[in-house]
C-alpha atoms as one frame of an Amber mdcrd trajectory, in Angstrom:
protein
   0.000   0.000   0.000   1.310   3.436  -0.921   1.596   5.489   2.315   1.059
   8.793   0.499  -2.407   7.628  -0.558  -3.694   7.717   3.014  -1.285  10.022
   4.862   0.448  13.368   4.492   4.127  13.835   5.314   4.530  16.808   7.667
   7.497  19.126   8.175   7.767  19.026  11.973  10.147  21.991  12.149   7.715
  24.169  10.196   4.863  23.025  12.431   6.788  23.999  15.550   7.810  27.390
  14.135   4.265  28.252  13.110   2.859  27.070  16.429   5.353  29.140  18.430
   4.835  32.216  16.244   1.088  31.836  16.729   1.558  31.764  20.496  -0.110
  28.385  20.838   1.223  25.836  23.313   1.687  22.178  22.453  -1.164  21.127
  24.747  -3.499  23.765  23.301  -2.703  22.721  19.733  -3.255  19.081  20.650
  -6.656  19.952  22.142  -7.666  21.887  19.025  -6.544  19.069  16.729  -8.124
  16.349  18.864  -4.941  14.423  19.662  -2.746  13.987  22.726   0.125  16.378
  23.509   2.888  13.770  23.027   1.665  13.168  19.467   2.173  16.837  18.542
   5.617  16.730  20.169   6.525  13.633  18.130   5.457  15.349  14.910   7.465
  18.472  15.730  10.556  16.421  16.579  10.253  14.373  13.387   9.507  11.095
  15.164   6.068  10.929  13.529   6.414  12.205   9.988   3.082  11.161   8.534
  -0.385  12.104   9.710  -3.860  11.338   8.476  -5.583  13.881   6.243  -8.002
  14.543   9.138  -5.141  15.487  11.500  -3.406  17.490   8.749  -6.552  19.509
   8.079  -7.047  20.079  11.806  -3.454  21.362  12.118  -4.027  23.773   9.239
  -7.279  25.006  10.781  -5.827  25.405  14.276  -2.942  27.477  12.922  -5.165
  29.420  10.479  -3.106  28.267   7.483  -4.785  28.614   4.107  -2.012  27.264
   1.850  -2.198  23.493   2.297   1.440  23.064   1.231   2.890  25.050   4.156
   3.251  22.107   6.534   4.136  19.482   3.947   7.577  17.922   4.144   7.624
  18.054   0.359   5.686  21.183  -0.658   6.170  20.239  -4.297   4.270  16.999
  -3.773   1.993  15.610  -6.387  -1.329  17.401  -6.759  -3.137  14.240  -5.692
  -1.498  14.340  -2.238  -2.699  17.905  -1.721  -6.195  17.103  -2.921  -6.423
  14.030  -0.680  -5.623  16.223   2.319  -8.589  18.427   1.423
């Protein structure tokens, strides 16, 4: 099974930078996304690189990001990966 068909690869460093610049704590972001705090920490540290489209969309919404490519590890990903995260 192709992992990109069901998940989105996230740039953890970018997630952390945007979260900090937004003034949102890890626990608050986790609450908004509907996951546990350690999961957000793992994403930011690069230990969990792929998330479901549902989690990806929730991260974008929580950080008020409109360009879906901002958090992608490969922002030049195939159009189908972006559309599947929609």
